[in-house]
N, C-alpha and C positions, 0 to 999 in steps of 0.2 A: 507798761511802757507804751508811749504814744506811737502812732503810725509815723509821725515825723521823726522821732528818735530812731525808730527801726529803719528808717531810710538812710541813716548815717552809719557807716562801718558795718554794712550788711555783708558780713564775711562769708557766710555759708549758704546764702540764698541761691535758688536755682538760676541757671543761665537764662538770659532774656534774648529777645529777638535782635536787639541793637545794643551797641556799647561804644563809648568813646574812651580811649586811653590817652590821657593828657599828661605830659611831663613838663614841668617848668623848673627854672632855676631862679632863685631870689637874687636880685641885684643888690649891690652895696647901697645901704640906706633904706632898703625896702622891707626889712624884717618885721617892723612893727605892723605895717599894713598887711603883710602876708599872714602874720599871726592873727590879726583881727578877722581876716577872711576865713581862716581855718576854724577859729573858735565859733564863728557865727554860721557855720555851715548848715546846721539844722534849721535855723531861721530862713536861710536862703532857699532851702528846699521846700519850705512850708507852702508857699504860694502855689507851686506847681503840683506838689503831691495832693493838695486840697482840691485843686481844679481838675486834675486828671488822675484820680486814684487808680483807675484801671490800667494806667501806664506802668505801674510798679516801679517808679523811678527810685533809684538808690545811688548813693555816691560814697565810695570808700576812699579815704585819704591815706596815702603812704608818705612817710617822712624819711628823708635820706640822712645818712651819717654826717654829712658836712654841716648841716644846719640844726641837727637835733638839739644840742645843748642850748643854743641861742634862741631857737624858736620855742622850745617847750619848758625850759627851766628845770627839767627832770633828768635823773640819771639815765644814761642810755641803756637800752636793752643789751643783754650780754653778747649777742651775736651780730648786732648791727654793725655793718662795715660797708665800704664801697664794694661794688661788683668786682670780683676777682676774674680777670681774663683767663680763659682756658685756651692754651696754645697746643694744638695738635700738629702732627706731621703734615696733614693735608688741609685741615679746616681749623678755624679759630673762632672763639666767642669773644668779641670785644667788649670793653667797658665804655660807656658813654655818659655824658653829664646829665644831671637831674637832681633837684632837691625835693620836689613834691610830685607825687603821682595822684591823679584823680581818675579813679575807675568809675565811670558813669555808666549806669545800666538802665534800660527801660524797654518796654514792649513797643514803644513808639519812637521813631527816629527824630521826629520834630521836637519831642520833649527832651531828648538827649541834647539836641542842638541848642534849644533855648536855655537849658540850664548851663551848658558850657559857655554860651554867649554872656549870660549874666555873671558867671564866675569870673571870666576874664575881664569883664567891665569893672567888677569890684576890685580886682587886683591892680588895674591900671598899669602904670609903668613900674610897679614893684617887682615884676617878674619878666623873664623872657621865656618864650616857648621853645623847648628843646625838641619835642616831638608831639605830634597830634595824629592819631590814627583812629579812623572810624571803622568799626567792625560791624558785621551783620551775620545773622543766622542763615546758613546756607542749607536749604532743603531740610532733611531730617537730621540736623546737627552735624552735617558733614563738612570737612575742611575742603579746600580747593583741590586737594589731591584725590578727593572722592571717597575718603574713609570717614566713618563716624568718629568724632573726636570727643574725648572726655568720658569714654565708657568705663574707665578705671577709677573715676572719681568716687570717693566714699560718700555715703548718704546717711542722713539722720544723725544719730549719736556718733557714728563712726566719723562723720565729717567734722564734728566739733573736736573729737579726740585727735584727729590728724592736723587740724588747722589751728585751734586755739591754745595758746600758752596756758599752762596750769601752775601747779605747785613748784615747778622747776624755776620759775621767775615770778614770785608773788607780786612784785611791784608792777609787772606788765601782764598779769593774768587776763585772759580774754582778748589779748591782741594777737598779732601774727606777723610773720615775716613775709615779704612779697618780693618776688623776682620777676622782672619783665625782660622780654627779648622780642625783637621784630625780625621775622624771617621772610625772605623773598624766594619764590620758586620759579625755575624755568619750566613753565607748565607744559610747553610743547614737548620738551625732552622727556618729562615724566609721563605724559600721555602716550608717548611712543613705545613705552615699555609694555610688554605683555602683562596682563592682569596677574598671572601667577608670580611674576617677578616683583611686581608692586606689593603683593601680599607677603612675599618672603621678606622684603625689606621692612615692612610695617610690623609684621608678626600677627596679622589678623586677616580674616576674610573680608573682601571688599563689600560684598552685598550685605551680609548679616552682621559683620563686626565681631565674629567669633574668634577667640584666641587660637593661634596655631601652636603646636608643641614647640618648646624651646629647643634650640640646637644644643646638643650635648658638648660639642666642641666646634672650633672654627668660628666662622662669621655668625654673630648674634644679631637678631632683629632689633628694630627700634624699641619695640615693646619690652624685650628682655633687658636691653641696656638701660632703659628708663625706669626699670623696677629695682628698687633698692631693698635688699634683704640682708638681715644680720646673719652671722654664722649659725645662730640657733634657729633660723628659719622665719624670724619675725619680719614681716614686710612693712615698710614705712610708706604710708600713703601721703599724697599731697592733693590739694584741690586745684585743678586746671580750669581757668576761665578763659580758655583760648577762643579767638574769634578769627574768621577769615576777613581779609580786606583786599581791596584792589581797585585798579583803574584800567580796564581793558584797553582803552584808547591810548594808554601810555605803556602797555605791555607789562603792567605791574600786577602781580598775583602773590599774595602772601598770607602768612599766619602770624597773628600776634599771640605770643605765649605769655601768660600771666599765671604764676604759680603761688598759691598761699600754703605756708607750712609753719608749724610751731617750731620746727628745727631746720634752720637754714642749711645745715650741713647735708641734709637729705638732697636738696636741689643741687648743691655743689657737687656731690658725688655723682648725681645723675648726669650733669654736664660733663664731668671728667670722663665718665664711662662712654658718653656719646662722642666727644671730640678727640679724646686720646685713644680710647678703645679698651676693650677687655677681651683678650689680652691687649696691651699697648700695641698700637700699629694697626689694629683692626677696628677702625672708627665706624660709627653708625652710618650705614650706606644711605640713610635718608638725607644726610648732610651733603651728599653729592647733588641733591636736588633742593637744598634748603640753605640759603646763605644768611647767617646771622649779621644783622646790621647794628643792633643796639644791645646794651646790657646794663641793667640797673638793679639796685637793691634798696628796699624801703622797709619801714616798720609801720604797721597800721594799728594804732592803739584802740581801746574801747571808745565808744562814743562819748561817755561821760568824762573820760580822761582828756579826749580831744577838746571838749568844751571848757576845760579847766586850765589850759595853758596860760602862762604868764611870763613876763620878762624876768630873766634871772636877776637876783638881788645885786 
């Protein structure tokens, strides 16, 4: 497999220093052009990956339920659907528009920027931008709340097992479901909490990132609520490619959540446990300091499948 091909749909590659999360909607009459841009993604990456190999530029494309059939000409993945809002007694996770996700990653911010610029130029007026969020690695992979993020991510073969579809959907093997959400944090209020309170909410120590014991009853931590385990004790991992973002001059401080999973229901259960609570009524206390602004679901097929899309007959 060539380096260029590996730059497309790089689903289980390590986190980078920079990322752009770009979500667009295809306008009426824009489908053919949108398809051409998606099919030619590897060629579009080629010039930059050749010039700046050290930047480790990759781009993963996710396709939404609304346009799947028309864009791809293929049968839809079994679990592909619109984002299902989760309505809790106190906090809610909303659904927001978006047909295509471009998860652009690189070690250099300028390379991310240039690829996004070229991508949108290629689309022209065939799409409208729904959301554009620029993420960055903060210190030793900490979020803006001060905790190391992604410590529970699977690695190596375990990552492939958690992320990539297998025999359960042969037509879509090697692809994955993607969920995105954009959260804003009232950072001053969070920082006013004692460290011990922050650690109890997250379920990890702040300095070392070590897991704290799960609460046997009552209020559960974010770590516990975001861990999905079957009755037989089997834990279902996902890969989080979260990134901090923000504009201090505008008082904007946030986390962009992006989760890859071979089973969309795992992330859905996670959100239900967080927003509704387990038991219901005891929501994730992290949500008192994290407001969900967006919510979208996509499917990211293998690179060779992406390059083969055609108009439906």
